[in-house]
N, C-alpha and C positions, 0 to 999 in steps of 0.2 A: 288552605291547601291550594285553592284555585289560583290565588294571587302568586303563590310560589311557582306553580306550574307555568303561568303566563310569563313571569319574569325570567325564567330560564330559556324560553324559546327564542326571544330576540338575541340573547347572548350567544346561543349556539349558531344562529344565522350570522351574527357578526363575525364569529370566529371563522366560519366557513368562507365568508366574503373576503376576510383578510388573507386567509390562506390562498384563495383563488387569485387575489390581486398579486400576492407575492410570487406565485407560480407564473402568472402572465408577465410580470416584471422581469423575472429571470429569463424567460423565453425571449422576450423582446430584446433584452440586453445581449443575449447570446447571438441572436440573429443580426443585430446591428454591429456588433463588435467582433464577431468571429473572424479570426485571421486578419485583423485590421492592418497590421504592419509586419512586413518582413524586412529585417534589418541585418545585413551582412557587413561586418567590419573586418578588414584585412590589413595586415602589415606586410608589404612586399619589399624585402631587402635584396637589392641587386649586388652591392658590395659595401665596403666600409664607408664609402662617401656618397652613396646614392641609394635612394629608395623612395617609396611613396606609401601613403595611407589611402586605402581604397574603401569606399563605402557604396553599397548598393541598396537602395531603399525602394521598396514597393508597397504602396498603399492599397488595401482592399477596396473593392468597389463599394462595399457597404459603408465603409468609413467615409469615403468622399461624398457619397450621397447623403449620409446622415449629418456630417459636420459642415457641409457647404464650403465656404471659403476658408474655414479655419485650417483645414489640412493643407491647402495651397499656401496659406500664410506661414505654416510651419516649414514647408519645403523652401519657401523663399528665404526664411531666416537661416536655413542651412546653407543656402547659396551665398548669402551675405557673409556668414562666418568663414566660408571657404575662401572667398575672395580676399578677406583680411589676412589670411594665411598664405596668400599667393598660390592658392590652388585653383582648380578648374572644375566645372560641373557640366554635365550633359543631361538634358531633359529628354529621356526616352519617350515619355508621354506625360500626360497631366497627373499620372499616379506613380510614375517611376523616375528615379533620379540616380545618377552615378556621380560620385565625388572622388576626386583624386587630389591629394595634398602631398607635394614632394618634401623630402627632408634630406639633409646632407650628411648627418652622422647620428650616433646614438643619442647624444644630448639633444640634438635638434628634433629627433623623433619624439622623445618624451615631452619636450616642451610644446610642440605643435599638437600632439595627440591630446594632452591634458588641457591645453588651452581651448581646443575645439569642443571638448566635452565638459567644460566648466558649466556651472548653473547658468541657464539662459537668462537674458534680460527680461524685463517685465512683459514685453509684448509676446515673446516666445512662451513665457510662463502662462499667460492668458490663453494662448493657442493650445498648449497642452491641456489646460483645464477644460476648454470647450470641446476638444476632441476626445477627452477621456484618457489621454496618455500622460501619466505623471512624469516628472523629471527624474532622471536616473543618475546616480553618482557613480563615477568610475575613476580609476587611477591606474596608470601604466608606469612601470619602472623598468629600467634596463641597466644592468651592471656589466661592465666590460673589463676583461683581464687580458693584457698583452703577453703573449707567449712567443715573442720575437717574430716567427714566421706566420703564426696564426693568432686569431683573437677569439677568446672564449666569451660568449655573451649569455647572459641569463635574463630572460624576460619574465616579468611578473605583472599580471593583469587582474585587477579586482573590480567587479561590477555588482552593484547592489540592485537586484531586481525585485526586492520585496514590495516596493510601492505599487506594483502592477495590479494587485488585487483591487477590484472595485467593490466597495463596501456600501451597505445600506446605512440608513440613519442610526439604526440600533447596533451596527457593527457586524451584521451578518454578511458573509461573502456572497455577492450577487453574480459575479463573473469570475471564472477561474483565470489566473494570470496567464496560463498557457494559451488561452484563446485570444489574448490581446497582442502578443508579440512573439514572433518567431525570429530569434536572434542567433547568429553564428559568428564566431571569431576565428579568423584564419591567419596563419603565419607561414609565409613563403620565403625560404632562404636558399642561397646557392647550393649548399651541401646538405640541405635538409635539417630538421630539428627533432629533438627528443622531448616528449612530454614527461615532466617529473612530478606532476601533481597526483593527487589520489584518484581513486576510481569513481568519485562522485559525479564527474562529468564525462559524457561520451566524447571520445576523441577518435577521429578518423584520419588515417594516413593516406594521402593522395599524392604519390610520388614524393617530391620534396616539400609538399605542403601538409601542414597539420590543420585540421578543422575541428573546433570544439562546438558542440551544441550546448548552449547555455540554458540554465534552468530558471524559468520565470518564478517569481515568488520566493527567491532565495538569494543569498550572498554567494556569488560565483568567484572562485579563486583558482587561477590557473598559472602554471609555471612551465617554462620550456628552456632548454639549453641548446645552443647551436654554435657552430664554429664558422669563422670567416677568414679567408686568406688576408694577410697583412701586406699590402703593397710596399709599405715603408720597410718592413722587415725583410721581405724578399729582395727588394732593391739593394738594401744594405748588404745582404749576404752575397748577392751577385757581384757587387763592387769588391768585396773582400776576396771572393774566389778569383776574380780577374787579376787583382794585385798579386795574389799568391801564385797564380799561373804565370804571370809575367816574371816574377822572381825565379820560379823554377825553370822557365825556358831560358832565362838569362844565364843561370848557372850551367845549363847544358850547352848553350851556344857560345858562351864567352871564350872558353879554351880553344875552340875551333877557329873563331875569329882571330884570336891572338896568334895562333900558329900560321894562319894564312897571311897575316900581316908581316910576320918575320920572313916567310919565304918570298914575299913580294918585294921586300926592301933590298937594294943593290949592295954588294960587298965592296968595301973601300980598301 
């Protein structure tokens, strides 16, 4: 009986130590990674042939202190990818970066957006691993319908944020995905846009801008419909109206011109 009693005591102490280590690990991870990245992605459409992709990235002080040069390497990789797409960047500070990538039309928007957010090269992948930020998969699609004077556009954006959860070796969740990334998607159009997705995402209307707050740890799907004026259609209509107006004026003025010519001609 004594041997049994002695053998259970170390086991209980071991369980308590494991539980204590697990709690300390959770607290440490939460302190180190809380609010580590704020990432705002926006699509600003000026007209049919002009717009830009805007990104505002802010790294938390805890992340930069914890990861050392890894966070800076990640920001530098973003700057390099931006330059390849003929975009420009502005370093507000060592922890804040603003990216602007221009596009010329809807097809150019989808091509540049998806190319920028393609899986990163090996160096960027290692940076993600060191900073605790996994790679995220996203895809943007834009369908356009020409209605002569206006263009109807439907934007669809899918973003998989499920990899954001930090798991322990046995698969337990150590850090909630919401503490890792605060991400918003914005759509700014000349006449405003209308969200047509379900109520699973919070959408805020700010004037002509729609702002979605995306959910970490889930697959985010959003859709929006917006209208753009068509310069080609408006120009074509203006030309047709001018031609019709000229024909109408000619029919009104031609009889008067003919009579004035007859009165002006001398009699023989």
